[in-house]
C-alpha positions, 0 to 999 in steps of 0.5 A: 437071252436075245438073238437080235443083232442090231443093225441100226438103233436110234432113241426117240425124240419128242417128234420122232419114233424110236427106230430099231432095225435088226436081224435074228441070229438064229433065223439067219443060220444057214442063209447068206441073207437073213430077213431084217426086222424094222421096229418103230415105236411111237409111229402116228396113224398106222393102217394095217389091211389084209389083202386078198392074197393073205398078205398085209399092207402096212401104211404109217406116217413118219417125220421126214427126218425119220424117213431120211434116217432110214434111207427112204428119202434123201436127207435135207439138201441132197438131190433126189431122183423121184420115181413114180409108183 
């Protein structure tokens, strides 16, 4: 039995990965804000690096439509407020 609680799901297309955003029902017990998992199947050019702090840096390339579906960038035709890193 799965304890995944789906927040967002989209089937893959020829050009875009499958997206599954979920939290875990059992991990969320006792907290108001459980962690969220992002699973992307079919992502191109993944780079994973371990940082000196013991944490990781994950870089991957997404189609613009996928980034917009995830809310990372505005959808085509919407105004955006760009912020420098």
